[in-house]
N, C-alpha and C positions, 0 to 999 in steps of 0.2 A: 638509093632509098629502097629498103626491103618492103615486102607486102604488109608486114605488121605495122610499120611506120605509116605507110600509105593509108591503111585501114583506120588508124587512130586519127590521122589528119582529116579523113572523110567524115568520121564521127563528129569531130569538133566543128567542122564546117557546117554540118547538119544542125548542131546545137546553136551555133551562131545564127544561122538562117532562121531557125525557129524563134529565137529571141527577137531578132530584128523584125520578123513578121508580126509578132505580138505588138511591138511598139509602133511600127509603121502603120499597121491597120488601126491601132488605137488613135493615132494622129489623124488618119483619114476620117474616122468617126467624129473626132472633135471638130474638124473643118466643116463637115456636113452640119453638125449641131450649131456651131457658132454662127455660121453664115446662112443658116436656115435653108439649106439645099434639100430639095424634096427627093422622094424616092427611097430606095433601100438605104439604111444608114447603120446597119448592125455589122459593119465590116470587121470589128474587133472580135466577133464570135467565130469567124472563119478559121484563123490559124489555131484557135483553141480546139475546135472540132477536129481538124486534121491531126493535131498532136495527140488528141485522145484516141483516135483510130490507130495511130502509130503505136501508142502505148499498149493498147489491147493486143496488137500484133506481137510486140516485144514480150509481153507477159506470157503469152502462150508459146512463143518460140523458145524462151529460156527454160531449160529443164529445172533450174534452181529457182524456187519460189519462196516468198515469205508467207508461209501458210497461216501463221497467226494473224498477220496484218490483213491478208486477203479474207480470212474468216470473219474478222471484225467488220470489214466493209460489207461483206455478204449479209451479215446479221442485220446491220443498219438498213440495208436495201430491203431485206425481207420485212423488217419491222415497219418500214415506211409504206410498203405495199399493204400490209395487214391493217395499219392504223387508218387507212382510207375509210374503213368501215366504222371508225370511231368518230367521224366528223358528222355534224348536223347539216352540212351543206349537201346539196344535190350533186352526185358524182356525174360530171360532164367531161367532155373531151378537153375543154379548156382547163378544168381543174386537174385532170390527169397530166396534161402537158406541163402545167405550172409546178405540180408536185415533182415530176421527174426532173424538170429543169433545175429546181432549187436543190433537190437531192444530189444531182450531178455536180453542182457547184460546191456543195459541202464536201463531197467525196473526192473531188478531182485531185487536189494536192496530195492526199493520202495515197491514192492510186499511183500517182507519179512517183511518190517516195518508195513504195514497195517494189515497183518495177526497177527503179534505179539501184536500190540497195541490194537487190538480188544478184547484181554483177560483182565481179572480183573487186577487191579493195583498190587496186591500182587504177582500174578503169573508173570506179566511183570518184576517186580523188581527182583524177584528171578532168573529168567532166564537171564536177561540182566547183572545182577551183576555176575552171575556164568560165563557167556561167557567172560566178561571183566577180571575176575580173571584168567581164563584159558589163555587168551591172554597175560597177564602179565607174567605168567609162561613160555609160549612159547617164548616170547620176551627175557626173561632172558637166557633160554637154548640156543636159537639160537645165542644170543649175545656172549655167551661163545664159541660157535663154530666159530664165526667170529674172535674172539681173537686168537683162535687156528689156524685159517687160516692165520692170520697175521704173526705168528711166524713159521708156518710150510710150508706155501705156497701150501697147498693141493689144487689141481685143482678143486675138487668138491665144495670147500668152497669159490671160487673166484666169484666176480661179473661179470667179463668179461673173461670167460674161453677161452683159446686158444690165449690170448693176454697178453701183459706185462703191460696193463693199471692197475693202482692201484685200488683196490676195493675188498671187501669181504662181501658177502651177506649170508654166512652160508648155511643153508639147504633150503632156499627159491629158487625158480626157476627163477623168474624175478627180475631184479635189481630195476626197477621202483616200483614194488609192495613192495619190501623190504623197499625202501625209504618211501613210504606212510605208511607202517605198523609201522615203528619206529617213524615217525612223529605223528601218532595217539597215540602210546604208550607214547611219550613225552607229548602230549597234555593232556592225561588222568592223568598221574602222576603229571604233573605240576599243573593242575587244582585242584587236590586233595590236593596238598601241600599248595597252597595259601588259600584254604578254611579250611583245617583241620590241616595244619602243619605236615602232614604225607607223607611218600614216597618221600621225597626230595632227598635222596641218590639214590633211584631207578631211579628217573628222571635224575639225573646226569649220572648214568650208561647208560641209554638209549641214552642220548646225546652223550656220548663218543663213544659207539659202532656204533651209526648212522654215525659218521664221517668216520668210516672204510668202509662204503658202497662205498664212492668215487663218489657221485653224487652232482651236483650243486643244486639240489632241497633241499637237506639237509642243505647246507650252507645258502641258501636263507631263509628257515624256521627258522633256528637258529638265524639269524640276526633279523628277524621279532619278534621272541619270546623274544629275548633280549630287543628289543625296547619296547614291551608290558610290560615286567617285570619292566623295569626302569621307563618308563613314567607313569605307573599306580601304582608304588610302594606306600605302605602305609606311608612311610617316606617322609615328605614334602621336606626335603633337597635333598634327592636322586632324587625326581621328578624334582625339579628345576635345579639341577646340570645336569641331563640327557638332559633337554631341551637345556641348554647351550652347552653340548657336541654334541648334534645333529646338532646344527647350525655350530659349529666348524668342525664337520665331513663333512658336505656338502661343506664348504669352502675349507677344506683340499683336498677333492676329486676333486674339480675343479683345485686347484693349482698343485696337484701331479697326475693329470689324466694320463699322459704318463707312469709314474712309476707304477701306479695301473694296467693299461692295460698290461704292460709287465709282471707284477707279475701273473696276472690271466691267460694270454696266456701261460706262461711257466709252469703253474701248471698242464697242461694236455699234454699228449704225442702227441695228435693230434692238440694241440693249434696253434703252430707256422705255420704249413702248411695251416691250414684253415684261420688263420688270414691274411696270406700273399695273399691268393687268394680271400677271401670274406670280410674280415674285422672283427672288434671286436664283433659286434652284432651277427654275425653268430657263433662265438666261444661261446658266452654266451647262445645262444639258441640251440646249437648243431645242426645247420643247419635248425632248424624249421622255421626261417624267410624266407628261400628259398622256403620251402613248402607253407608258407603263401602267398608269391608272386604268386606262381603257382595257388593257390586257388582263389586269387583275379582276376588273369587273366582269369581263367575259368568262374568265375561269370560275369565278364565284357563281355565276349564273348558269353556265352551261357545261363547265368542265366536269368530267367523270374521273373515276379512279383509273380507268384505262388510259385516259388522256394524260394523267399525271405520270403513269408508268411508261407509256409507249408513245406519247405525243399525238400527232395527227391533226393539230390545229393549224389553220392556214396562216402562215406568217405574213403573207401579203396583206391580209385584212386585219390581223390582230397582233402583228409583230410590234415589239417595243423599240427596236433598233438598239437595244442593249444586248451585246453579243450572247452572253450566257443565257439570258432570258429567251431569246429567239431560238437558240439551240434546244433549250428545254421544251418549249412548246412544240417544236418540230419533231424531236426525237423522244421526249419524256425523260424521266429520271434514269431509267436503264440505258437509254441512248446516250445521255450525258456521260455516264460512267464509261461506256465503250469509247465515246468520242475522246474523253480525257486519256484513256489508255492509248489510243492511236497517237495523240499528241506526244505522250511520253515516249513511245517507240520511235516516232518520227524525228523528234527534236533531240532526244538523249539516247542515241543508239549506243554510244560508247562511254563518254565521260561527261560528268555534270559537276563542275566546280561551282563555288558560291556565286561568282560573277555571272556565269552563264545562267544559273537558276534565277538570280535576281533580275537579269536583263529580260528573260522570258516572262517573269511575273510582271515586270513593268509594262511589257508589250501587251500582255493579257489585260492588265488594268486599263490601259488606254483603249483597247478594243471593247472592253465592257461598256465604257461610256460613249465611244464613237460608233461602234457596231460595224457590221458588214465586212469584217476582215476575212473570215473563213468563206464568205460568199464571193470574195474576190479571188478568182482563179490565179491571176497574175501575182498578187501579193502573197497568198498562202504558199504558192510554189516557191517564190523567192525567199520567203521566210525559212522554208525547209532547207534551201541551199545555204543561206547565211548561217543558220545554227549548226548545220552539218560541218561547215567550214571551220567552225570554232574548234572542233576536235583536232585540227591540224596544228593548232597552237597550244593545245592544252597540256599543262603539267599541274599537279596539285598546287594550290595557292599557298604561299608562305608569307603571311602578314607578320609585321613586327609584333613582338609580344609586349 
């Protein structure tokens, strides 16, 4: 075994160790939370901090750098510092800490991406493929624990511990992160299936266990994925039949609206009470529409032109938990534009076929309603890995005419 092979093996072992630390420390945090163990319980933050320090070291060590990507991150950091002066809140140590903490979470995956993409193509491919394969394995193992939770009702495996609400997220600590993780696993295996005809059964397994999580985000994504699969199907008859079915579905939704509302409302334990007090939209958005109203009221009352351009509003107090809205009030219009540019550079480095674009749009739509995707370091990093891996299967789409 030569030095180069040993070096590659060491690098991959480091990657594996980092991923396992992310997930194992996440589990420790969940155990402390579920069983109300006192003391320090932010163990999941430890490996993320250590990885960030390592990324900073790699960024300065590597002579080749993504100057455009790094410049965009630097601009957002500078804007976030300047817009502290646009807030009507008193600038305190706590406010500064919260601001830096939230900014770091937003920028983390982009910084991870520009560090990794600065390396040679072979090295990128090796590491990204390795991370993706580890994620698939973790998704399978955690899915098995979710099924065990379904049949045993072990509290540690439930999505909503301490309640009777349906849902099982296995060994992950946050239900929203679990939803995003399985959405990404479905995207990855589905894309590989349509490009190479492999991993179809694994994709179906991920779809099945994702339904056990018990979130509306999963249902929304599966509906969008079904639409993509049928409307872009290689078989012309299926495509045309799906278009007719879509029209009939829209008409049926209008005709049987009241029945559909009743079915959706009664599908959640909290549904009837919220529906009676606030209405159907509040049930669908899990009260996020109420937060959005509060955000709009705050902007109308205290928002300035500088806030609209550069952000500066505290998302912890006035966030709507709608992804694009929270990014807007944090960074402003100019920040949203730069943020979108970073997404473009991170997710579509080389090739962007129609399936890849629509899958990303579907993910973004889900994050719009569910929120906190880019604030999740683990999910946003894994999304970068999953979408970069798509390039390894990509050839221009050739649908039947």
